[in-house]
C-alpha positions as CSV (number, residue, x, y, z in Angstrom):
1,M,145.5,134.7,157.6
2,V,147.7,134.4,160.7
3,K,149.7,137.5,161.5
4,L,153.0,136.7,163.2
5,K,154.1,139.2,165.7
6,T,157.5,138.1,166.9
7,N,160.3,135.8,166.3
8,R,158.9,133.7,169.2
9,D,155.7,133.2,167.1
10,I,157.8,132.0,164.2
11,E,159.8,129.7,166.4
12,K,156.6,128.3,167.9
13,L,155.2,127.7,164.4
14,L,158.4,125.9,163.2
15,S,158.4,123.8,166.4
16,E,154.8,122.8,165.9
17,R,155.6,121.9,162.2
18,A,158.6,119.8,163.3
19,N,156.5,118.0,166.0
20,F,153.8,117.3,163.4
21,A,156.4,115.8,161.0
22,K,157.6,113.6,163.9
23,M,154.0,112.3,164.3
24,V,153.7,111.6,160.6
25,L,157.0,109.8,160.6
26,A,156.0,107.7,163.6
27,T,152.7,106.8,162.0
28,Y,153.9,105.9,158.5
29,K,157.5,104.6,158.9
30,P,156.5,101.1,160.0
31,E,153.8,100.8,157.3
32,I,156.1,102.0,154.6
33,A,158.9,99.7,155.7
34,A,156.5,96.8,155.5
35,V,155.3,97.8,152.0
36,C,158.8,98.2,150.8
37,L,159.7,94.8,152.1
38,R,156.7,93.3,150.3
39,L,157.7,95.1,147.1
40,K,161.3,93.9,147.3
41,R,159.9,90.3,147.6
42,L,158.0,91.1,144.4
43,E,154.7,90.7,146.2
44,Q,151.8,92.5,144.5
45,I,150.8,95.7,146.2
46,G,147.7,97.5,145.1
47,E,148.2,100.8,143.3
48,K,145.6,102.5,145.5
49,E,147.6,101.4,148.6
50,L,150.7,103.0,147.2
51,E,148.9,106.2,146.2
52,S,147.5,106.4,149.7
53,L,151.0,106.2,151.2
54,F,152.5,108.7,148.8
55,D,149.7,111.1,149.4
56,A,150.0,110.7,153.2
57,I,153.7,111.7,153.3
58,I,154.5,113.9,150.3
59,D,153.3,117.1,151.9
60,Y,155.7,116.6,154.8
61,C,158.8,116.0,152.8
62,F,160.2,119.3,154.2
63,D,161.5,116.8,156.9
64,F,164.6,115.0,155.7
65,E,163.5,111.7,157.3
66,I,160.1,111.8,155.6
67,A,161.8,112.7,152.3
68,G,164.0,109.6,152.9
69,L,160.9,107.5,153.4
70,F,159.5,108.9,150.2
71,D,162.7,107.9,148.3
72,E,162.6,104.4,149.8
73,L,159.0,103.9,148.7
74,C,159.8,105.2,145.2
75,E,162.7,102.9,144.8
76,A,160.8,99.9,146.1
77,A,157.7,100.6,143.9
78,E,159.5,101.6,140.7
79,Q,159.6,98.1,139.2
80,Q,155.9,97.4,139.7
81,Y,154.5,100.9,139.1
82,P,157.0,103.0,137.1
83,E,154.5,105.5,135.8
84,L,153.0,106.1,139.3
85,V,156.5,106.6,140.8
86,Q,157.4,108.9,138.0
87,D,154.3,111.0,138.6
88,Y,155.0,111.3,142.3
89,R,158.7,112.1,141.7
90,R,157.6,114.9,139.4
91,Y,155.2,116.2,142.0
92,Y,157.9,116.0,144.6
93,S,160.3,118.0,142.4
94,E,157.7,120.7,141.7
95,Q,156.9,121.0,145.4
96,W,160.2,120.6,147.2
97,E,163.1,121.4,144.9
């Protein structure tokens, strides 16, 4: 367990967390945009591909932009995979609300 000594330690930790969220956003935003476009065109997307994307970002939804990506992916995937989206929305609510 990490023992925080000062406010500076806390600030550093929060800064590192924000930087990591930016890296996650930069990595997954283009891929999620492409998948959402394919879903809106009613192209088939594999359930495993969607699960992989949801799993990759859900732990970083403390960041509002990543939470927005999560919502976009849910909305785009809901028609093809309503149960999967419902499960991830439930998990999101348990973790972040």
